[in-house]
C-alpha positions, -999 to 999 in steps of 0.1 A, spaced: 120 196 460 138 229 459 170 214 471 168 186 446 162 210 417 192 231 429 214 201 429 203 190 394 209 225 381 244 224 394 249 190 378 235 204 345 259 233 346 288 210 351 278 186 324 271 215 300 306 228 304 321 193 301 301 184 269 306 218 252 343 217 259 346 182 243 325 193 213 345 225 209 378 206 209 365 181 183 352 208 160 385 227 163 398 199 141 376 209 113 394 225 83 376 258 87 392 292 93 368 321 92 396 347 96 416 333 67 385 331 45 374 367 52 409 381 47 414 361 14 380 373 1 387 409 9 422 408 -7 406 394 -39 385 426 -42 416 448 -42 428 455 -77 461 469 -90 482 454 -63 515 436 -68 520 401 -54 542 415 -26 516 441 -17 488 416 -19 507 392 5 515 421 29 479 432 29 466 397 34 488 393 65 475 426 79 439 416 73 444 381 85 457 393 119 429 419 121 402 392 115 419 368 140 417 394 166 382 403 157 371 367 160 393 359 190 413 333 172 447 351 175 461 323 198 468 286 196 458 280 232 426 258 229 415 266 264 416 303 257 397 298 225 370 278 244 367 305 271 365 332 245 338 312 227 319 311 260 325 347 267 346 341 299 380 354 285 386 388 269 396 393 233 426 412 221 410 446 229 398 435 264 362 429 254 341 398 262 321 386 232 310 350 235 278 330 238 271 344 273 271 379 257 247 367 230 273 362 203 266 327 189 284 332 157 278 339 120 265 315 94 282 317 60 256 296 43 228 320 52 250 352 55 232 359 88 239 355 126 230 320 136 204 332 161 184 346 132 184 313 113 177 287 139 143 299 153 123 292 122 138 257 119 132 250 156 96 262 152 91 237 124 106 208 144 86 218 175 54 218 154 59 183 140 72 171 175 40 182 192 17 168 165 36 135 164 37 131 202 -1 137 204 -7 112 176 17 86 190 2 87 225 -33 89 212 -27 56 193 -2 36 213 -16 40 248 -51 28 240 -36 0 219 -12 -10 247 -40 -10 273 -64 -30 252 -36 -55 243 -28 -59 280 -65 -64 290 -70 -88 262 -37 -106 266 -30 -134 240 -63 -127 222 -65 -124 184 -65 -86 187 -34 -87 208 -15 -110 185 -25 -90 154 -15 -57 170 19 -71 180 24 -84 145 13 -52 127 33 -28 149 64 -50 146 64 -42 109 71 -5 116 97 -14 142 117 -38 120 115 -17 88 142 9 82 127 44 85 137 55 50 119 25 35 87 35 54 90 70 41 94 59 5 64 35 8 42 61 23 52 87 -2 44 64 -31 11 52 -16 -3 85 -2 12 109 -27 17 92 -60 -12 67 -59 -39 83 -37 -28 120 -42 -39 128 -6 -8 147 6 20 168 -10 53 151 -15 75 176 3 77 211 16 61 231 44 35 250 24 20 251 -11 46 267 -35 37 302 -45 9 305 -19 3 336 1 -21 322 26 -25 339 60 -44 332 92 -65 300 94 -60 291 57 -22 292 62 -25 270 93 -46 244 74 -21 244 46 9 238 70 -10 210 88 -18 194 54 19 193 46 30 179 80 3 152 82 23 126 62 56 131 80 36 128 113 20 95 100 55 82 92 69 90 126 39 76 143 40 44 124 76 39 132 70 44 170 40 21 172 58 -11 181 81 1 208 57 23 228 28 -1 224 48 -30 236 62 -10 266 27 1 275 13 -34 271 41 -49 293 37 -22 320 -1 -27 321 3 -65 324 26 -60 353 3 -35 369 -28 -57 365 -11 -84 385 -4 -62 415 -21 -69 448 -37 -35 449 -55 -43 417 -69 -75 432 -80 -55 462 -97 -29 440 -116 -56 422 -125 -72 455 -140 -40 466 -164 -41 437 -150 -13 416 -159 -14 379 -133 -28 355 -130 6 338 -121 22 372 -97 -5 380 -79 -2 346 -78 36 342 -77 48 378 -55 22 394 -36 0 369 -28 28 345 -13 50 372 12 22 381 19 14 344 27 50 336 59 51 356 81 31 332 67 51 302 76 86 315 112 85 301 99 71 267 72 97 263 92 128 274 124 117 258 107 110 225 92 144 225 125 162 230 141 139 206 117 149 178 122 186 186 159 180 181 152 171 145 148 139 124 175 141 97 162 113 74 126 124 75 134 161 70 157 153 41 132 131 23 102 154 29 121 187 24 111 197 59 131 226 71 137 215 107 166 212 131 178 179 116 181 191 81 198 223 93 224 204 112 230 181 83 235 210 59 258 228 83 279 196 86 282 193 48 293 229 43 315 230 75 294 259 88 313 258 121 294 285 141 260 270 131 272 235 142 284 247 176 252 266 182 231 236 174 252 214 196 246 239 225 209 236 219 210 197 217 231 197 250 206 219 267 176 199 254 191 167 266 199 180 301 165 197 304 146 166 293 164 145 320 154 171 346 117 170 334 117 132 334 130 130 370 105 156 382 77 138 364 85 106 381 78 123 414 44 135 402 34 102 386 46 80 415 45 95 450 68 67 462 96 83 443 109 108 470 130 131 449 133 156 478 160 134 494 
């Protein structure tokens, strides 16, 4: 196990450098120049300067800011290594992401590390709640559909869940907003908390849960078909195994056969769906967060792209890369826990 984890960590490091290098080179094509912007803004604050003096001062400031931000070269590899913190700046100092410098957000006028945590916390909150709701609904449905294969309940469930699978997500959100907010008035239309409220403690937690309930319902409804069908298919295959026939021949109860034997075998194909879906939700849901005014990772990334907030984009891409690599590691380790036949130590 330890040798396998060490190999995977080395693989993750290699892929991390490869992906971040490609992303860095792509975003270098963006028409954004922080040094130029800062130098231009500072020159604009200087009064009583002639055009010649203003141009001279701008060149001085522009060079100073380029050296400050480490962009005083056209060598892309040097720029990438400086961004990582593996190559010194003009003054010989290292000041990259490995030193904790993830950049500065012009939109928020703050370092990006002070902006992202609150958005990540919101995405993590809705990710956990959605995952619990999805698994709490889809797994029992999938198991029952497999046990009652081709029954009326099975056919109705497949038909109903297929609606959410075949309907575009933004249509689902609009319909749910109209029905639950405009007609029934059960949930707020958008936001994370009641405007103007100063709730604390338990009252604040209840208020936040009230606001995230409808987005959770929307994400759950959209995930019903795929996970339910996968669970159903896995359970049908598991129920046809020889070991299940043997368990029944031994006189075990049907409940024990289903949940202690069949479900353990059916869980293997679902590991990647369950864990991958959880990390995917943490990464943010752009359409949902935009329509519900939910300040999560997806909306943050979308706004950063619109405004060419380069440092914010790169920091979010680093987070997405790490989440993707880490989720794959967790999935592989979970396979070994769920199915002892998977010998990940070799």
